[in-house]
PASEBA-1860 file (N, C-alpha, C; in nm, 3 decimals):
! residues 227
1> MNITYYGH> 26.737/9.136/-8.090/26.798/9.221/-8.191/26.705/9.231/-8.311 ~ 26.658/9.352/-8.341/26.568/9.373/-8.455/26.646/9.429/-8.574 ~ 26.618/9.375/-8.693/26.686/9.417/-8.815/26.582/9.466/-8.915 ~ 26.600/9.587/-8.964/26.510/9.643/-9.064/26.588/9.671/-9.192 ~ 26.531/9.634/-9.305/26.598/9.651/-9.434/26.543/9.774/-9.504 ~ 26.633/9.865/-9.544/26.596/9.987/-9.614/26.640/9.986/-9.760 ~ 26.682/9.870/-9.809/26.721/9.857/-9.948/26.870/9.860/-9.970 ~ 26.914/9.796/-10.080/27.054/9.790/-10.121/27.139/9.729/-10.009
9> SCFGVEIN> 27.225/9.809/-9.945/27.306/9.757/-9.835/27.274/9.829/-9.705 ~ 27.161/9.895/-9.700/27.123/9.976/-9.584/27.032/9.898/-9.489 ~ 27.081/9.880/-9.367/27.006/9.808/-9.265/27.007/9.888/-9.135 ~ 26.897/9.880/-9.063/26.892/9.928/-8.926/26.896/9.808/-8.834 ~ 26.980/9.813/-8.732/26.991/9.704/-8.635/26.975/9.764/-8.496 ~ 26.876/9.715/-8.423/26.852/9.763/-8.287/26.919/9.668/-8.188 ~ 27.014/9.720/-8.111/27.089/9.640/-8.015/27.088/9.711/-7.880 ~ 27.044/9.640/-7.778/27.044/9.697/-7.643/26.981/9.837/-7.639
17> GKHLLFDP> 26.873/9.852/-7.714/26.800/9.978/-7.714/26.859/10.087/-7.799 ~ 26.971/10.059/-7.868/27.035/10.157/-7.955/27.012/10.119/-8.101 ~ 26.996/10.221/-8.187/26.969/10.198/-8.328/27.094/10.223/-8.411 ~ 27.144/10.117/-8.474/27.259/10.127/-8.564/27.207/10.129/-8.708 ~ 27.256/10.222/-8.787/27.217/10.231/-8.927/27.341/10.214/-9.014 ~ 27.338/10.117/-9.104/27.451/10.087/-9.190/27.429/10.141/-9.331 ~ 27.528/10.212/-9.383/27.536/10.254/-9.524/27.405/10.312/-9.578 ~ 27.368/10.430/-9.527/27.237/10.488/-9.565/27.229/10.537/-9.710
25> FITPNELA> 27.157/10.461/-9.791/27.129/10.494/-9.931/26.983/10.462/-9.953 ~ 26.898/10.563/-9.938/26.754/10.541/-9.941/26.686/10.631/-10.044 ~ 26.701/10.762/-10.031/26.626/10.853/-10.118/26.659/10.839/-10.267 ~ 26.784/10.807/-10.307/26.809/10.789/-10.451/26.770/10.651/-10.504 ~ 26.731/10.562/-10.415/26.703/10.424/-10.452/26.556/10.408/-10.487 ~ 26.527/10.390/-10.615/26.388/10.377/-10.661/26.318/10.260/-10.593 ~ 26.392/10.155/-10.560/26.331/10.038/-10.495/26.288/10.067/-10.352 ~ 26.343/10.175/-10.294/26.310/10.210/-10.155/26.219/10.333/-10.148
33> KNIDVNAV> 26.144/10.358/-10.255/26.064/10.480/-10.263/25.954/10.487/-10.157 ~ 25.917/10.374/-10.099/25.813/10.374/-9.996/25.869/10.391/-9.855 ~ 25.999/10.405/-9.843/26.061/10.428/-9.713/26.063/10.578/-9.685 ~ 26.014/10.617/-9.568/26.020/10.756/-9.525/26.154/10.778/-9.455 ~ 26.247/10.841/-9.526/26.382/10.856/-9.471/26.380/10.939/-9.343 ~ 26.282/11.026/-9.327/26.274/11.110/-9.208/26.223/11.034/-9.086 ~ 26.180/10.910/-9.106/26.135/10.828/-8.995/26.239/10.724/-8.954 ~ 26.348/10.717/-9.029/26.453/10.618/-8.999/26.526/10.659/-8.872
41> KADYILIS> 26.536/10.565/-8.778/26.600/10.592/-8.649/26.750/10.562/-8.656 ~ 26.828/10.641/-8.585/26.972/10.617/-8.579/27.033/10.683/-8.457 ~ 27.099/10.602/-8.374/27.186/10.653/-8.269/27.331/10.648/-8.316 ~ 27.357/10.554/-8.408/27.489/10.540/-8.470/27.469/10.516/-8.619 ~ 27.555/10.576/-8.700/27.557/10.550/-8.844/27.694/10.494/-8.878 ~ 27.697/10.373/-8.932/27.823/10.309/-8.969/27.835/10.308/-9.120 ~ 27.944/10.364/-9.170/27.964/10.379/-9.314/28.085/10.296/-9.355 ~ 28.063/10.201/-9.445/28.172/10.111/-9.485/28.268/10.177/-9.582
49> HGHEDHIA> 28.216/10.266/-9.668/28.301/10.339/-9.763/28.220/10.453/-9.824 ~ 28.288/10.536/-9.904/28.228/10.662/-9.945/28.148/10.664/-10.073 ~ 28.131/10.550/-10.140/28.052/10.552/-10.264/27.909/10.599/-10.235 ~ 27.852/10.669/-10.333/27.720/10.731/-10.311/27.614/10.630/-10.269 ~ 27.622/10.509/-10.322/27.520/10.410/-10.288/27.538/10.351/-10.148 ~ 27.624/10.416/-10.069/27.642/10.376/-9.929/27.641/10.496/-9.835 ~ 27.638/10.616/-9.892/27.653/10.735/-9.807/27.554/10.846/-9.843 ~ 27.467/10.823/-9.940/27.384/10.930/-9.996/27.302/11.005/-9.890
57> DAVSIAQR> 27.248/10.934/-9.791/27.163/10.997/-9.691/27.232/11.018/-9.557 ~ 27.362/10.995/-9.553/27.434/11.002/-9.425/27.427/11.142/-9.363 ~ 27.449/11.244/-9.444/27.452/11.380/-9.390/27.315/11.420/-9.336 ~ 27.209/11.399/-9.414/27.076/11.443/-9.371/27.029/11.366/-9.247 ~ 27.057/11.235/-9.242/27.015/11.156/-9.126/27.097/11.194/-9.003 ~ 27.226/11.215/-9.021/27.312/11.255/-8.909/27.269/11.391/-8.853 ~ 27.234/11.483/-8.942/27.189/11.615/-8.897/27.058/11.605/-8.819 ~ 26.967/11.522/-8.867/26.836/11.510/-8.803/26.843/11.437/-8.670
65> TKAKVICS> 26.919/11.327/-8.665/26.919/11.240/-8.547/27.029/11.272/-8.448 ~ 27.132/11.345/-8.493/27.253/11.370/-8.412/27.327/11.240/-8.380 ~ 27.309/11.139/-8.463/27.375/11.010/-8.444/27.526/11.025/-8.454 ~ 27.597/10.939/-8.384/27.743/10.932/-8.397/27.776/10.851/-8.522 ~ 27.858/10.908/-8.610/27.895/10.840/-8.734/28.030/10.771/-8.715 ~ 28.034/10.643/-8.747/28.157/10.563/-8.740/28.200/10.534/-8.883 ~ 28.320/10.576/-8.919/28.364/10.568/-9.058/28.516/10.583/-9.064 ~ 28.570/10.572/-9.183/28.714/10.589/-9.201/28.755/10.734/-9.180
73> WEVHLWLA> 28.884/10.756/-9.163/28.937/10.891/-9.145/28.900/10.982/-9.263 ~ 28.913/10.931/-9.384/28.887/11.012/-9.502/28.739/11.047/-9.515 ~ 28.651/10.952/-9.487/28.507/10.981/-9.489/28.474/11.082/-9.378 ~ 28.539/11.066/-9.264/28.519/11.160/-9.153/28.553/11.304/-9.195 ~ 28.664/11.322/-9.268/28.702/11.456/-9.311/28.597/11.515/-9.405 ~ 28.545/11.432/-9.496/28.442/11.475/-9.590/28.314/11.515/-9.517 ~ 28.273/11.434/-9.419/28.152/11.464/-9.343/28.168/11.591/-9.260 ~ 28.288/11.608/-9.205/28.314/11.728/-9.125/28.297/11.855/-9.208
81> KKGIENIH> 28.339/11.848/-9.333/28.322/11.963/-9.423/28.175/11.990/-9.452 ~ 28.092/11.888/-9.435/27.948/11.903/-9.455/27.878/11.952/-9.328 ~ 27.956/11.973/-9.221/27.899/12.023/-9.098/27.866/11.918/-8.994 ~ 27.900/11.793/-9.020/27.874/11.686/-8.922/27.985/11.687/-8.818 ~ 27.949/11.692/-8.691/28.047/11.702/-8.583/28.060/11.575/-8.500 ~ 27.952/11.498/-8.488/27.954/11.380/-8.402/28.004/11.260/-8.480 ~ 28.136/11.249/-8.493/28.200/11.146/-8.576/28.308/11.076/-8.496 ~ 28.316/10.945/-8.513/28.426/10.867/-8.455/28.500/10.798/-8.569
89> PVNIGGKI> 28.616/10.852/-8.611/28.691/10.787/-8.719/28.762/10.662/-8.671 ~ 28.766/10.561/-8.759/28.836/10.435/-8.729/28.918/10.395/-8.852 ~ 29.003/10.297/-8.835/29.073/10.240/-8.949/29.081/10.089/-8.931 ~ 29.117/10.021/-9.038/29.112/9.875/-9.040/29.202/9.817/-8.931 ~ 29.147/9.725/-8.854/29.218/9.663/-8.744/29.182/9.722/-8.609 ~ 29.123/9.840/-8.609/29.088/9.905/-8.483/28.958/9.853/-8.425 ~ 28.949/9.856/-8.292/28.827/9.819/-8.222/28.789/9.932/-8.127 ~ 28.663/9.965/-8.124/28.614/10.069/-8.034/28.500/10.014/-7.950
97> KMDFGNVK> 28.487/10.067/-7.828/28.381/10.025/-7.737/28.274/10.133/-7.733 ~ 28.151/10.091/-7.758/28.037/10.182/-7.754/27.938/10.130/-7.649 ~ 27.834/10.207/-7.622/27.741/10.165/-7.516/27.657/10.044/-7.555 ~ 27.650/10.011/-7.683/27.574/9.894/-7.726/27.662/9.770/-7.738 ~ 27.796/9.788/-7.744/27.890/9.677/-7.763/28.017/9.726/-7.830 ~ 28.089/9.634/-7.893/28.215/9.667/-7.959/28.200/9.669/-8.111 ~ 28.279/9.755/-8.174/28.287/9.762/-8.320/28.431/9.736/-8.361 ~ 28.452/9.631/-8.438/28.584/9.599/-8.492/28.583/9.629/-8.641
105> SVTAMHSG> 28.677/9.711/-8.686/28.689/9.743/-8.828/28.777/9.639/-8.896 ~ 28.727/9.582/-9.007/28.799/9.474/-9.075/28.811/9.504/-9.225 ~ 28.897/9.429/-9.290/28.928/9.451/-9.431/28.806/9.429/-9.522 ~ 28.790/9.517/-9.619/28.699/9.497/-9.733/28.779/9.531/-9.858 ~ 28.778/9.444/-9.956/28.854/9.466/-10.078/28.763/9.527/-10.185 ~ 28.781/9.657/-10.208/28.692/9.732/-10.297/28.764/9.861/-10.335 ~ 28.700/9.951/-10.406/28.758/10.082/-10.434/28.700/10.184/-10.337 ~ 28.761/10.303/-10.332/28.715/10.401/-10.236/28.722/10.543/-10.290
113> SLPDGSYG> 28.606/10.606/-10.304/28.599/10.748/-10.340/28.471/10.804/-10.279 ~ 28.460/10.936/-10.283/28.343/11.003/-10.228/28.258/11.062/-10.340 ~ 28.133/11.100/-10.313/28.045/11.147/-10.420/28.100/11.262/-10.503 ~ 28.189/11.344/-10.445/28.247/11.454/-10.522/28.373/11.413/-10.598 ~ 28.407/11.284/-10.592/28.524/11.233/-10.663/28.651/11.237/-10.582 ~ 28.648/11.290/-10.462/28.767/11.296/-10.379/28.798/11.159/-10.319 ~ 28.920/11.147/-10.268/28.968/11.019/-10.214/28.888/10.980/-10.091 ~ 28.842/10.857/-10.087/28.757/10.811/-9.978/28.823/10.716/-9.881
121> GNPMGFVI> 28.954/10.692/-9.896/29.021/10.599/-9.805/28.990/10.454/-9.838 ~ 29.034/10.366/-9.752/29.012/10.223/-9.771/28.872/10.182/-9.726 ~ 28.799/10.107/-9.808/28.672/10.050/-9.763/28.694/9.955/-9.647 ~ 28.590/9.929/-9.572/28.602/9.840/-9.457/28.470/9.768/-9.431 ~ 28.479/9.665/-9.349/28.363/9.599/-9.295/28.364/9.616/-9.144 ~ 28.259/9.568/-9.078/28.250/9.583/-8.933/28.207/9.451/-8.870 ~ 28.271/9.416/-8.759/28.224/9.308/-8.674/28.167/9.371/-8.548 ~ 28.041/9.344/-8.521/27.973/9.399/-8.404/27.959/9.288/-8.301
129> ESSEGNFY> 28.007/9.316/-8.180/27.997/9.221/-8.069/27.913/9.285/-7.958 ~ 27.810/9.213/-7.913/27.723/9.269/-7.810/27.666/9.156/-7.725 ~ 27.603/9.195/-7.617/27.540/9.095/-7.529/27.420/9.029/-7.594 ~ 27.371/9.087/-7.705/27.256/9.029/-7.776/27.299/8.944/-7.895 ~ 27.430/8.936/-7.920/27.480/8.856/-8.031/27.586/8.929/-8.110 ~ 27.656/8.855/-8.196/27.764/8.910/-8.277/27.730/8.894/-8.425 ~ 27.767/8.994/-8.506/27.746/8.980/-8.649/27.854/9.053/-8.727 ~ 27.864/9.017/-8.854/27.962/9.072/-8.947/27.889/9.144/-9.058
137> YAGDTSLT> 27.919/9.272/-9.075/27.868/9.349/-9.188/27.985/9.368/-9.283 ~ 27.979/9.301/-9.398/28.097/9.293/-9.485/28.122/9.418/-9.566 ~ 28.020/9.504/-9.586/28.036/9.615/-9.678/28.051/9.563/-9.820 ~ 28.106/9.646/-9.907/28.133/9.602/-10.045/28.270/9.535/-10.047 ~ 28.274/9.411/-10.088/28.403/9.341/-10.087/28.401/9.223/-10.182 ~ 28.519/9.189/-10.230/28.539/9.061/-10.296/28.559/8.956/-10.188 ~ 28.566/8.832/-10.227/28.609/8.727/-10.136/28.755/8.751/-10.103 ~ 28.787/8.751/-9.976/28.925/8.770/-9.935/28.962/8.671/-9.825
145> YDMKLIGD> 29.085/8.624/-9.831/29.129/8.524/-9.733/29.136/8.583/-9.592 ~ 29.138/8.717/-9.582/29.136/8.781/-9.450/29.009/8.746/-9.373 ~ 28.903/8.707/-9.445/28.779/8.670/-9.377/28.800/8.552/-9.282 ~ 28.899/8.468/-9.312/28.925/8.355/-9.223/28.967/8.401/-9.085 ~ 29.029/8.517/-9.075/29.067/8.569/-8.945/28.944/8.597/-8.859 ~ 28.836/8.639/-8.923/28.712/8.661/-8.849/28.660/8.529/-8.794 ~ 28.655/8.427/-8.880/28.607/8.296/-8.837/28.696/8.230/-8.734 ~ 28.826/8.256/-8.741/28.920/8.193/-8.648/28.918/8.256/-8.509
153> YRQIDFAF> 28.888/8.385/-8.503/28.905/8.455/-8.376/28.777/8.514/-8.318 ~ 28.667/8.501/-8.390/28.542/8.558/-8.340/28.425/8.463/-8.366 ~ 28.328/8.467/-8.277/28.206/8.390/-8.294/28.103/8.479/-8.363 ~ 28.067/8.442/-8.485/27.972/8.521/-8.563/27.839/8.448/-8.567 ~ 27.734/8.514/-8.520/27.600/8.451/-8.520/27.531/8.463/-8.656 ~ 27.550/8.576/-8.722/27.497/8.593/-8.858/27.580/8.700/-8.928 ~ 27.564/8.709/-9.060/27.645/8.804/-9.137/27.564/8.865/-9.250 ~ 27.595/8.991/-9.280/27.544/9.058/-9.399/27.652/9.049/-9.506
161> LPIGDNFT> 27.621/8.981/-9.616/27.719/8.963/-9.723/27.665/9.012/-9.856 ~ 27.747/9.081/-9.936/27.705/9.120/-10.071/27.699/8.998/-10.162 ~ 27.598/8.991/-10.246/27.582/8.874/-10.333/27.552/8.913/-10.477 ~ 27.560/9.041/-10.512/27.517/9.087/-10.643/27.615/9.069/-10.756 ~ 27.741/9.033/-10.722/27.846/9.015/-10.823/27.875/9.149/-10.894 ~ 27.960/9.146/-10.994/28.000/9.260/-11.077/28.087/9.361/-10.999 ~ 28.031/9.426/-10.895/28.108/9.521/-10.815/28.159/9.459/-10.685 ~ 28.104/9.345/-10.646/28.141/9.276/-10.522/28.145/9.126/-10.553
169> MGIDNAII> 28.167/9.048/-10.450/28.156/8.904/-10.471/28.011/8.868/-10.502 ~ 27.995/8.757/-10.571/27.864/8.708/-10.604/27.825/8.591/-10.516 ~ 27.725/8.518/-10.559/27.668/8.411/-10.478/27.770/8.302/-10.448 ~ 27.842/8.256/-10.548/27.935/8.145/-10.527/28.046/8.182/-10.429 ~ 28.102/8.302/-10.445/28.208/8.344/-10.354/28.154/8.375/-10.215 ~ 28.031/8.421/-10.206/27.971/8.446/-10.075/27.956/8.316/-9.997 ~ 27.926/8.208/-10.068/27.915/8.078/-10.002/28.051/8.035/-9.947 ~ 28.156/8.060/-10.022/28.291/8.031/-9.972/28.321/8.119/-9.850
177> ACDFINCN> 28.279/8.245/-9.856/28.300/8.336/-9.743/28.232/8.283/-9.616 ~ 28.117/8.218/-9.631/28.049/8.161/-9.515/28.137/8.059/-9.444 ~ 28.208/7.981/-9.522/28.301/7.883/-9.466/28.417/7.954/-9.397 ~ 28.468/8.059/-9.459/28.580/8.134/-9.400/28.543/8.194/-9.265 ~ 28.424/8.255/-9.256/28.384/8.322/-9.132/28.314/8.227/-9.036 ~ 28.297/8.101/-9.079/28.237/7.998/-8.994/28.096/8.039/-8.949 ~ 28.016/8.078/-9.047/27.880/8.126/-9.018/27.785/8.071/-9.124 ~ 27.673/8.016/-9.082/27.577/7.958/-9.177/27.441/8.028/-9.175
185> DIIGMHYD> 27.441/8.155/-9.133/27.318/8.234/-9.129/27.349/8.369/-9.194 ~ 27.302/8.386/-9.318/27.343/8.501/-9.400/27.223/8.585/-9.442 ~ 27.240/8.717/-9.433/27.144/8.812/-9.491/27.211/8.873/-9.613 ~ 27.149/8.855/-9.728/27.207/8.905/-9.852/27.188/9.054/-9.869 ~ 27.285/9.118/-9.937/27.274/9.261/-9.964/27.348/9.294/-10.094 ~ 27.333/9.419/-10.137/27.399/9.470/-10.257/27.362/9.386/-10.380 ~ 27.233/9.374/-10.405/27.182/9.302/-10.521/27.053/9.368/-10.569 ~ 27.025/9.355/-10.697/26.898/9.397/-10.761/26.878/9.549/-10.774
193> TFPYIKID> 26.956/9.632/-10.706/26.933/9.777/-10.709/26.956/9.835/-10.848 ~ 27.058/9.785/-10.917/27.096/9.833/-11.050/27.099/9.714/-11.147 ~ 27.085/9.738/-11.275/27.091/9.627/-11.372/27.217/9.542/-11.361 ~ 27.330/9.604/-11.329/27.455/9.530/-11.319/27.452/9.421/-11.211 ~ 27.368/9.439/-11.110/27.373/9.347/-10.995/27.242/9.272/-10.973 ~ 27.165/9.257/-11.081/27.045/9.174/-11.073/27.084/9.028/-11.050 ~ 27.010/8.960/-10.965/27.038/8.819/-10.939/26.913/8.735/-10.963 ~ 26.935/8.606/-10.979/26.828/8.507/-10.982/26.809/8.459/-10.838
201> KEEAAAKF> 26.704/8.506/-10.773/26.685/8.476/-10.631/26.663/8.327/-10.606 ~ 26.592/8.262/-10.696/26.569/8.118/-10.678/26.699/8.041/-10.689 ~ 26.783/8.079/-10.784/26.913/8.014/-10.798/27.000/8.039/-10.675 ~ 26.997/8.162/-10.625/27.074/8.195/-10.505/27.029/8.110/-10.387 ~ 26.897/8.101/-10.367/26.844/8.023/-10.256/26.883/7.877/-10.269 ~ 26.878/7.824/-10.390/26.912/7.683/-10.412/27.059/7.656/-10.385 ~ 27.146/7.745/-10.428/27.290/7.726/-10.406/27.324/7.733/-10.258 ~ 27.268/7.828/-10.186/27.293/7.836/-10.043/27.236/7.714/-9.972
209> DRADVKLT> 27.120/7.669/-10.015/27.058/7.551/-9.954/27.146/7.428/-9.972 ~ 27.202/7.412/-10.092/27.291/7.297/-10.117/27.417/7.304/-10.031 ~ 27.457/7.425/-9.997/27.575/7.442/-9.912/27.539/7.435/-9.763 ~ 27.412/7.409/-9.734/27.362/7.401/-9.597/27.383/7.533/-9.522 ~ 27.356/7.643/-9.593/27.366/7.777/-9.535/27.231/7.846/-9.552 ~ 27.183/7.908/-9.446/27.057/7.982/-9.451/27.080/8.118/-9.517 ~ 27.007/8.146/-9.624/27.013/8.276/-9.689/26.879/8.347/-9.671 ~ 26.883/8.466/-9.616/26.763/8.549/-9.602/26.774/8.668/-9.696
217> LMTIGETI> 26.676/8.683/-9.784/26.666/8.799/-9.872/26.545/8.879/-9.825 ~ 26.572/8.986/-9.753/26.465/9.063/-9.691/26.392/9.152/-9.792 ~ 26.267/9.177/-9.765/26.188/9.272/-9.842/26.215/9.412/-9.787 ~ 26.228/9.510/-9.874/26.254/9.647/-9.828/26.138/9.693/-9.738 ~ 26.174/9.741/-9.621/26.076/9.781/-9.520/26.048/9.675/-9.418 ~ 26.094/9.552/-9.442/26.069/9.440/-9.352/26.159/9.448/-9.229 ~ 26.104/9.403/-9.115/26.182/9.390/-8.991/26.178/9.245/-8.944 ~ 26.294/9.191/-8.911/26.302/9.055/-8.857/26.375/9.061/-8.723
225> KKK> 26.363/8.955/-8.647/26.427/8.946/-8.517/26.532/8.836/-8.518 ~ 26.646/8.864/-8.456/26.752/8.766/-8.441/26.772/8.739/-8.291 ~ 26.778/8.612/-8.257/26.800/8.565/-8.120/26.692/8.607/-8.023
END
């Protein structure tokens, strides 16, 4: 399983030969200015919620790649008005089977709107289960006790968790979330992009280390391998 970081909360994950792209926000992100958005691969685009910093490039990438977009019903309606046809709407609690594995939609505690100010539905996270491993993409969320349901009923090999605080949970709550989901291998996201979510990376690494949890803070453009 190959993971490529495109900045903020945007990751590409290659599973069983398929390219999954999460929360595409690249062209407006000054930190990702060296990423060629037209070279980003996607067979599936998974959108956790409709805020611009998670959906800004969804339409252009979907049009170019013809990827299937997995998102909430409300985001699906917005994308359809933009001319996107290959969409699979889901809602929290639902599980769908795709050719790369399963996608389970789970709770994310956050706000929801779309770039034009219209209602964006409930934010969500995703649990991906595949023959190459399982992972949790939390999306934008506070710490929530619902995360324990993930740890109780699913085997999570690694997780993408927001750590920037202010708009989502921060470092301390993310460490608690690791205990809830029973996972000690974390890739941090949703930090440093804006002044509100700047973090002290050394402090973050030290806190996770004291909790005996591996924290990976990827460089934009970097690709790593899992399993």
